Every structure is written in C-alpha cells, then in structure tokens.
N, C-alpha and C positions, 0 to 999 in steps of 0.2 A: 494527496496525491502522491507526491514525493516517495512516499513508504516503497510506491511502485518499482521505481528505476533502482531506485538504492537496494530491494530483493533483487531483482534484474542482475545488477552492477557486483552484487554480494554470491551468486554465484557463478561470475564469472571471473571474480578474483580467485575463488576457491581454483578453480580451474587453472588457476596461472602460477601457484604456489605449487602445485607438483608435487607433495608428502605423501609419502603411503601414512593409509589410515586416517588423513586429514579431508574431510569429506562432509557436504553440508547436517550427516549427520551426529557427527564427530562434537562431541561437548569440551564446547568453547567457554570460558571464563574469561571476565572483565576485571581488569584491577581499576584501584585509584589511581593514579599516577598525580595531579593535582588536587586541593585540598576542597576544590568544589564535584567533583568529579567523585560518581556513584560506583562503590566494585557493583561484581554481579557475580554469585556464583552457581547462584541455585532458581532453578524456574518448577516451582511445585506445580504446575500447570502442564509438564512433560513429564511422560508414560516413567522418568527415570528420574525427575524431579533434577534434571540436569541442562542446561540452554544451549543450545544447537541452532544452527541458521536455518535449517527444515523449519524447527518449530517456529522461532523467531519470524519466518515467513508468514506460518500456515498462522499464526497469531495475527500478524497484517496483514493479510486476505483476510480469514472469517470474518469478523467484525472491525476491522480496522482498528486494531490498540497502536497508542503512540508509541509505548516502550520499548518496543522490537526496530522501529523506524530509529530511535535516537540509538540502540545498540548496532546495528548493519550500519549509520552513520560513522561509528567510533571504528567499527570491522574493516570499511572501503575507506574511511578521512575523505577530509572536507578537499584537499589539492585535486585527490585522483580523482573523486566521485566528479567536478566539476572539469576534469581536463581531458578524461574516459566519454563523457557525454559531446563535449564540444566537439571529441574527432569525430565520433557518430555520428556528426550532422546537427546538435541539437542546441546550437549555440545560441540562444534564448532561453536556455537554462541555466538558472544560478540557484545553487542549494548553500547556503549558507549557515544554514541555525538547525539547532537543536530542539525540541521541546520541552525544554529545561529551567526557563528562564535565565538563559547566562546572557552573558555581553558578546560583543562582534569580535573578542580578544580569544574569550574563553571559547567561544566555537569554534575556533582556529586548531584547536587544542583533541589531539582525542588518545584515550585509555593505552594501556600496554593490555596485549590480550594473550592469552594461551589458549590449545588447544589441547585437550589431557586425550591418555587412555582410558580404558576400566579399573586402573589400580589407583586413576590420581597421578601419571607420571605425565611431564610435558612433551609432546609428541614437537610441540610450532611454537613457537614465540615470537611474538608480533608485538616491538619495543614503541613503548609510548612517541609520538608525531606533533609535528605542529606544521601550518600550512603554510607556507612564506609568500603563496602567491596574490597580487591583488585583486579586487573585483574592480567592474567598473559601475559604479554609482550615480553615473552622469545625469540621468536618468531620473528625476524625481515622482514619485507614484504615492500621490497621497488619496484621500477616501475619508466622503463625511464630512458632519457640520462639527465633530463632537465625538471621544471617546470616554470609557472606564479607565482609569489609571490605575495601577497597583493597591495605591489605598481607598476604592473605590468610591473614585470623586469624579465626578464628571470636569473633563477639559473640552474648553468651550475653541476647538479649534481641529480640522482634518487628522485622522491616524493617518502615520506616515509608513510606507509597506515600503520607502526607500529602498533601505536592508535589507529587507525578506526573503525568503524563497521564491523563486519564482519562475512557472513552468505553464507556456501555453498548452491552451486546448490539443491543440496542431502535434505538438511533440509528444503528448499525451496518449495520442488515440497512434501517432506512429511509431513510439514504443512499441503498447500493446499490438499492433501488426508485424510489428518486427519479431515479435516473440509467437504470437499465435500461427504466423506465417512468414517464414523465415528469407526463402526464397522470392516474395512479390517485393524486398526493400531492396537498395544495395549493401554489397559485402560490409560497408564500412557502418553500415545504421545496426548491422547484428550486434548482437549479446553473445559470446564466445560462448554457448551453451551446450552440452554432449547430450543425448536423446534421453537419458535420466533427467536429467535439468527441464528440458521440455516437457516430459510427461507428471513430473513434477507440480509444475507451476498450472499447466492445467487444469489437477484435480484439485487442488488451492485456492485457484482462482472463481475456480464453479463447484466447488463443495459447500453444503450446508452446516450451518452450527449443529441443527441436529442430526446431522448424520457423523457429526465428528468426537470421540470418544476423548480424546489431547488436544486441545482443552475442552473440559466439559463444560457449556455455556450454557446458563439457564433460560430452554425454548422459547420462553413465555415472554422475557423480554426479547432475546436475540433468536426471536424466528427466520424462517427459509427465508424472506424476502426482504430482512434488517437492509442487508446492501447492495439490493439488487432494483434500484430506484425507478426503473422504467416495466417493473412489475410489483412496485410497493402497493398496492392493495389495503384496504381495511382487513382482508381474508388475512393477511399475512401469508399465503401457501401461494407458490408459485406452482403454472400448468406443469402435468406431471411429464409432459416428454419433452417441456425445452430445459434448457440449461445456458446461461450464463456466464458467461468468462468474463471479469469487470474488475475494475477498481473504483470506490467512491470516496469522496471527501467531502466534509463541512467542516466551516469554521470561518467568522467572522460574516458569516451570512451568507456566504458563498456556498450553493451546493453542486457539486461537479459528481459524473460517471461519464467512464470511458468504457463500450461495453463490446463484445461479439455475443452475438445472441447462436442458438441455435436450435432449430424446431425439428426433432426426432422424427418425429412422425407423421410430418408435410415436409420433410425436405428443404425447407429454408434457412439460409442463414447472412446475416445481416451484419453492418458496424454500426454505432449509434453513438455521438460522444456530444455530450451537452454541458454547462455549467451555465448558471443562475445564482443572483444577487437577489435576495430577501431583507431589506431594513429598513423597513419604511420610515422609521424613526431617524436614521442616518447617527446613531451615536452604535459607535463600536464599542466592542470587547464587553459588552453588558449584558450578554445569552439574552438578547429581547429580538429574536428570528424570527421570523413567519415560515420557519421550516417545517411543520407541520399542516398550518391553514394554509400554507401558500406556493409552495418548494416544493413538496411533497408531491400535495396533487399533480403539481402543473409536469412534471416530470414522469409519472404515471399514464398520465394522459399524451404526454408525446408520445410515451413509448409504445402503450397502446394504440396510435393513429400508425407511426412505422410497422408493427407489427402485423395488423388490419393488411395496411395496404402490402406489407412483401405476402402474405398469406393469400391475396388474389393478383398478383404481380404473375405472368406469364416469363418462365424462367427457357432461355434457348438452351442452356447447360444445365445436368442434375447436379449439385456437389456433392464429392466425397467428403463424407463427413465422418470417418471412421476413426481418425485419428483423433477425435474428440468425443469417442466412446468411453467412457471410464468407470472403472469399478471401485464405485466410493467404498467408502466405510464405513460401517456400522455401531451406534450405540448398543452395548449389550442393557440389554429391558432390566437386568438385575442387580447393574452397577449400583450402588449404594452410597456412592459418596455425593457429595455435595455441590451442586454448579455453582457455579458463578453467576454472580448477578451484580457485580458492580466494579469495573475497569475504568481505565482511563482511554478514552476514543474519541 
C-alpha cells in the first residue's frame, strides 16, 4: 500500500523541481552510490526501453509491482517522504523500508538520480542522499507465534514489525480521497498535482492489464480483476459499466484494498476500504496464508454486499461522474511480443 503515497509524492516532487523538460515522462536513471544499491538504466517493459516516473507508477498500480516502489522511494527520499506526509496530516505514517532486504541504516540512503534527454544528456541531477531524521519506534509491534527467517528456519517467537513501514487504513483512504476529490479535504492534505497528473492517476488507478500495451502483462495470470478485490471472483472479469480506482496490497497474511467505485450505467459511486488478516497457523513469512481460500472470497463478498446496497439506495443527488470517464489504452491484437508472466509483486 505504500506504493500509493510514493506515487503521489513522486508526481508532487516533479512539480517542485520546475526544470524545463523534466516531467513524469522524462527518462530517469538510477546510479549505484553505495555497494548495496542497484543501478537502473533500462526498463524493457517501457515502449522506449527507459525508466520514467510515469512508467514506474503504471507498473505500481496495474499489478502492484515492487521494483517501482523502491525507485520512487529513492527519488523522493526517506526523509522527505515522511516529512511531507506528516505535514499533510498523515501523522501515523512511517515509511522506513524499501523492498530490498536492507538494514535500517542502508534504507536511510538513496541513490544518485539523473533525468536525461533524448540524446542521453543530463537534464537534472539529484545527488545521493541520507536521511538523518529520527523515527519513533517506542511502540512495540509484534505478531504471530513464530516466523520463517532468512535461512528458512522457524523461529518460535512473534515477528517484530516495530521498525517496518506503518500506514493506517484511515490514512490510505484519506490519501486516495484527496486525489479523487481534492476539494473534499483540507488544502494541507492535498498533494500538489496538476490537472494532467490527476488525469494520469485516474487512468492507471483504474486501467486493466488487458488494456495496457506497455507493460504487456500476461492476461491469463494478470486478469482484469487481478487487483480489484471487491470484484475479484472466479470469472476474473469486471462488470462492463464499472470502474474501480484503487490500490491493493498483500503481505504477511494481510490483504488490503482502498477503492473508489463508479458504476456509470446506474449512476452510483462510493468509497470502500478494508484490510483483513488471514494467517491461521500464526507463522509469519512462510508464504502459507489463506489469501485465496479465505481472504479474496471475503473481500469479494464484502464488496458485492456494499455494491448491491448502493444499487438500491435512493440518492437525493445524482453524482457527476464525467471526470472519471476515460479513454483507456487498447492493445494491438497483432502485437507479437511475449507477455510478462513472472514479476516481483
């Protein structure tokens, strides 16, 4: 779920750089500034083979890939991420870790970054940085009765989440609301985005993998309802007149979905957020969770219960849904490229 605020903050930061020709579509290169860091100079899932903030966000939203989160974390910076979210009123948020297995100290460091033009010349350089701010880890957070360590051995004591990323369901819902409906929250809660940013986010919060040519995901695995938990049933199809603008997350037995649901045919809209823990053996990090047998069916049933209620509920005012009618991309049926079947998400 931390991919969502990092996407919003990445676009916000681009707007503060205010450098000619530096925008979300500009190629961005990540250097290796410490021995544990990994450079990124290519992204073969993009049409031009180069990374960009726009393409990273697409990958983070379409099927919730992990690599884009790490790169947005490196672009925004650990310190700036937490400072900016706290200033916006999301004071319970703590984002301290990349998905790279790094130490607490290593996560404080971020790579040198370059934006380049079409000829490969630097447009903007961001030096490597280190966050010197302290974090409040006074509240101990432990869960379960055991966990699998890096040596694939069971440790018979609760798993310690004290220094992990922390993001409440309420904050997630408010962040999504602030983007979908900026005027519904206070000015300090909003992300500093342009109209083009909002349009871009609306598209990729709701676009399906089957509609997307870059990245070209295998739609037998990454089907339309893949990250739409409240509509995720055995058919893997979405209702034709419904679009869900959302972000999901799953890890350590937790399933989370924060959604804004629109039914254009029936003129209904609502927000729904839920998080669920499904780990009956109480062993963490063993990849033995009841996502498919308990978690997904529960969230689907919850989603359909709310959806059917909203279909019948009388409304005093009919919503204006025009902002959310989007001309989505379409895949070329003659595209012979092999689809992506295995990704880290």
